[in-house]
N, C-alpha and C positions, 0 to 999 in steps of 0.2 A: 503493500500500500504506499510505503514511503517513496519508493522508486517512482511508481504511478501519479503519486503527488507532484514530485520531482519533475516529471515529464510533463504534466499540463501547466506547472509554471513556469518552465523554460518556454514552451510553447505561447504561453498567452504572451508573456514578456517581450517574446521575439529574440532572446538571448541569455545567456548566462549569467553576466553583470547585472541585468537588470532584474531578473528573476531572482538573483541572490539577494539585493537590496530590497526587494519587496516581501521576502520571505525570511528575511532578516538571517541567511546563513551563508557559507562560502562558497563561491563559485566553483571551488574545486571538488566539494562534497557533492554537488549537483551535477557537475560533469560523471562523477563517479558513478552516482546512481542511474544517469542516462546509459553509459555504457553497461552496468549489470544488467540494466533492463533489456537494451537491445540483445546482450549475451542470451538473457533467458528467452527471450521472444525469437532469437534467430533472424531479426530483420534490423536494417538501419530505419530508423525513425528520424534523424535529423541529417542534413547535408551541411557540413560546417567546416568551416576554416576560418582563418585570423581575422576575417572582417566581417563574416555572417555565418548566423544560423538559421536554416530555412528548412520546414518540415517537408519529408519526404511523402509520397502517395500515401503509403501504407501510415505513415506519421499523421497525415490530416484525418484519415479515416478514423483514425484511434482516438484523435481528439474530439472530433466530432461525438462519438459514440460515448466518451468519456465526461465531456461537458455535463449531460444530464445526471451522469452518475454521481460527479464531483460535488454537484447544487445539491442532490438529494443527502449524501455524505455530511455536508457542511450545516444543512438543516436538522440533520438528526442530532449532530453534537450542539447544534443552537438551540434545542429543547432544554438543553441543562439551565440556559438562561432564565428559564421560567422559575426555577427554585433557588435563583438568587435576590438580595435583598434589592440590589441595584442592578440593571443592565450592564453587560461586559461584552468585549469581543471587538473585532474589526470592523471598520467601515470604509467602503473605498468609493470615492465619487470621482468622475469625469467632468469636469467643465469648462467653459471658454474663460480665457484671461479676463475678460470684462467682467465674470461673475467674482473671481478672486479680488478683483479690484473693487467692486462697486458691490455685491449682494453678500459674500459670505462674512467679511468682516463684522456685520451687525449682527450674525447668528453665531458663528463659530466659538469665540470664548466664552458667550453665557452658556451654551450648549456642553461645552467640555468641562466647565467649572459645575453644571449640575449633574452630570454622568461622568465621573474621573475614570472610569473604568473601561470607557469605550475609547478606541485608539480610532483617530480618524485620517485617513488618508487622501488627500486631495492631487489629483493630477490636473493641470492646466496646460491646455492646449486650443489651437482654433480649428484643427481638422476634425470634423465629423467621425468618430468611430462607433462600431456596434460595441456597446457596453458589457452585453453578455460575453461575446467571444474573446474580449479584452479581459474579462475578469473583474469588471466592476459591479457594486451594487445598485448604482444609480448614476443618474448623470443629471446636467444642468442644461437645458435648450430652451430656445425660444419657440413658440407653437407650430411655426411654418417648418420646424426641422425636426419634430418630432416623429418616431417610427411607429409602425402598426404594432398592436398588441402590448403597448406601452401605457401603463397610469400615469397621470400627469398632476401634481400639486403644485398650485400656485407658490412662488417663492421670492419674496423680493418686491418692490414697487410694482404695480398694477400698470403703471403706464410711464412711458420714458421717451424721453426725445433726443435726438441727434442735433448737436450744435454746432454752427458755424463760427469760426472765431480767428482772428488775427491779430498781432502785436499792434498797439496804436500807432508803433513808429513807422510800420509798413505801411499802415493806412493812412497817415498822415503824407507819406512819400507817392502811393498810388491812386489814393482816394478811396472813397468807400461806395463798394457795391450796391445797385440799387435794384437788380434783378439778378437770378442764379447764373445766367447767360453769360453775365458779365465776369465771371469767375474764368472763363476761357481766357482772360488776358490776365490773369494774376498766376504767380506762380503758388502751386499747390502742393500739399504733403500729401501724399496718396499712398495706399495699403494694397498688399497682394497676399491672396492665400497662398497656403502650402500648395495648393494644385497648381499654381501658376495663373490663378484667375483675379484679374484686379477688381478691386470692388467700384462700382458706380455710385455716385453722390446723387441722393434722390430728394426732392424737395415736393412740398405740398402747401398750397394755400388755395381756398375757396375751390375745393375739387379738381383744383387744376393742379396736375404732376408731370414732374419734369425732371429727366433724367440726364446728369451732366457727364460726360467722361472728360474729367480734368486731366492735367499733367503738371509737372514740376520737376525740382532738382532733386527730390528725394522720396524713393519709395522704401517701405519699410514692410516687414511681415507682420500682417494682420495677427495680433496677440503679443507675443514677446518683444515686439518692437516698437510698440505704440509708445512708449514714453519718451522714447527717442524724437519722435515726429513733435509730440509736445513741446519737449525742450527745445527743440527748430523754430516752432511756432512762437514760443516765447521770445527768442533771438531774434525774430523778425525774418528767418528764412522764407516763410510762407503761411498760406491759410490751410487752417486744419478743421475737419469735419468729423466729429466724434461723439460720443455718449456725453449728455448735458452734465451729468453727475460727476464725469471724470475731469470735465473743463472747468467746474464751479469754482475749484479754489482758485484758481487762476482768474476767472471773473471777479473774485471777491478783493484779489489783491492789486488789481487793473494790470496784471502783465500781459492778460490778453483783454480783446473787446470783441463782445458778442457782434455780429451781423448779420443782417437779413431774417431777423428771429420771427419773423411773419412766415417765413417759407419753412421753417425747421420743420422736419418728419416725426409724428410722434408714432409710436408702437406700441403693444402690448408687452407687458413684462414678462419674466422667463419662468420654467417652471422644473420642477424637479420631478423625472421621470423615473420610472423602474418598470421592469417585466409583471407583467400580470398574470404569466403561465409559471411562475415561480414562487415558492413559499417565501415570503417577505423574512430576512434573518432579523432576529430581536435589536440590534444595533439600528438598521435602518429602520425599522417600525418604530423605534423610539426617535429618531431624526424628525420622520415624518411626523409624529405627533407634535412635537415640538414646534416644528413650522408652521402646522395648523393652530397650534394654540398662540403664536405669536400673529397669525392671520388675524385672529379674534380682537386683539388687541385694537 
């Protein structure tokens, strides 16, 4: 069972180092377990070299069959939590970087204070992953990106906006735009998803929607490099379009000036989502109840 657990961990993590970090054991122990399992089964489960670890065809088949079994195994062990005074165990969340910045800071400290026996692991990334295949208990996404067969619970503010801003010195030099199309003549700080797709700036006013493909001197990875774009905007490098909450401290300090505010796009807030086909582990159920209680306040 330990060797099977090691196999699932490495397959889900996509490598020995990341699996060792998640499972809090050495990579060499995981490697030994995989070699032992492959020897017992008489087949190779991974193609591996110094740069990559990739499942073989039989490895993919085994992982597909083992995922529901491991889920039931985890659920059986989780039943022990019913006999504890306080919930315990590990909770793994996959969230966008924006949630780490804007949503979780108001939730996580209070949650961990209330439930000190729960270990929360948060992975932040901009690309969309299958949380079940990747070994996460739940994720955070906006409604248009929710997967089928998922249960969604509102988390964080229920209405958000994208804000357009630039430094006062840049606007004093170039003038202040009066329409979104004016941005085609401004240096803009843009973002690109890991897939290579560049984001389009969308504006809305009086049921009139405009999509603008802007350009400028800086393109950043959406998620991990956004703060660099913010710093560049403060320095006067260009115009930025980002979550209003992200830019609000810079509005308050006067480092950035909001522009075209009547055109800012509003959208519904994010959701915590999880599989409706699996038993909900106690740490996740505890987190869901905590979120629901916060929503009532």
